[in-house]
C-alpha positions as MATLAB code, in Angstrom:
seq = 'XXXXXXXXXXXXXXXXXXXXXXXXXXXXXXXXXXXXXXXXXXXXXXXXXXXXXXXXXXXXXXXXXXXXXXXXXXXXXXXXXXXXXX';
ca = [
      12.882  -32.297   -5.161;
      16.673  -32.718   -3.601;
      17.412  -28.443   -3.947;
      18.089  -25.547   -1.745;
      16.019  -22.886   -2.641;
      16.214  -19.478   -1.109;
      13.209  -17.065   -0.684;
      11.870  -14.999   -3.521;
       9.983  -12.607   -1.145;
      12.745  -12.223    1.816;
      15.403  -14.080    1.272;
      16.337  -16.966    3.178;
      15.791  -20.808    3.502;
      12.676  -23.003    1.752;
      11.784  -26.448    2.674;
      10.767  -29.829    1.583;
       6.751  -29.639    2.318;
       3.430  -30.661    1.985;
       0.661  -27.953    1.660;
      -3.068  -27.413    0.554;
      -3.799  -25.525   -2.417;
      -6.663  -22.920   -2.768;
      -7.794  -23.237   -6.293;
      -9.525  -20.066   -7.568;
     -11.333  -19.265  -10.986;
     -12.130  -15.454  -10.279;
     -13.952  -14.497   -7.568;
     -14.704  -18.309   -6.599;
     -13.085  -20.539   -4.500;
     -13.096  -24.225   -6.291;
     -11.396  -26.824   -5.188;
      -8.694  -27.730   -1.761;
      -6.159  -29.369   -3.008;
      -4.708  -31.824   -0.623;
      -0.713  -32.797    0.011;
      -0.011  -30.360   -2.635;
       4.651  -30.774   -2.518;
       5.887  -27.434   -2.628;
       9.022  -25.285   -1.084;
       7.740  -23.239    1.217;
      10.139  -20.127    3.310;
      10.572  -20.233    6.586;
      11.151  -16.612    7.590;
       7.787  -15.634    5.961;
       6.240  -18.909    4.528;
       6.108  -18.065    0.847;
       5.242  -20.452   -1.268;
       7.162  -22.097   -4.621;
       6.025  -25.181   -7.120;
       7.681  -26.571   -8.946;
       6.091  -26.127  -12.816;
       5.926  -29.866  -13.119;
       3.810  -29.369   -9.673;
       1.632  -26.199  -11.487;
       0.789  -27.770  -13.957;
      -0.745  -31.376  -12.259;
      -2.851  -28.327  -10.101;
      -4.363  -27.252  -14.511;
      -4.944  -30.732  -14.700;
      -6.818  -31.720  -11.679;
      -9.415  -28.618  -11.169;
     -10.223  -28.178  -14.704;
     -13.540  -29.968  -13.815;
     -13.965  -27.679  -10.952;
     -13.710  -24.517  -12.552;
     -16.765  -25.911  -14.896;
     -19.048  -26.137  -11.090;
     -18.986  -22.950  -10.601;
     -19.714  -21.079   -7.560;
     -23.109  -22.882   -6.548;
     -21.327  -26.211   -6.433;
     -19.802  -27.301   -2.854;
     -16.065  -26.506   -3.009;
     -14.639  -29.980   -3.620;
     -11.423  -31.219   -1.784;
      -9.097  -33.737   -3.569;
      -5.799  -35.394   -3.033;
      -2.893  -34.493   -4.891;
      -1.767  -37.147   -7.569;
       1.639  -36.812  -10.296;
       0.180  -35.952  -13.694;
       1.136  -39.009  -15.371;
      -1.702  -40.859  -12.607;
      -4.199  -38.219  -14.212;
      -3.525  -39.398  -18.214;
      -3.327  -43.449  -18.074;
];
């Protein structure tokens, strides 16, 4: 990520950051993904994920959705989609 981004919410500058991403399915928290690359607004804190990152997040937590809310919430590291497909 090397572009300059402006926040869609408050129009302030955004900076690249690694964040923890809670993944919800309906009303259940099904996974926490660590070190997710994102853009974070320096003023309001709004986060933006590149489309490839959003796709990767869906792949990472796909199996966790099947576990439901009665299973302990897993924590998993972020890894690019290509590593999941190999």
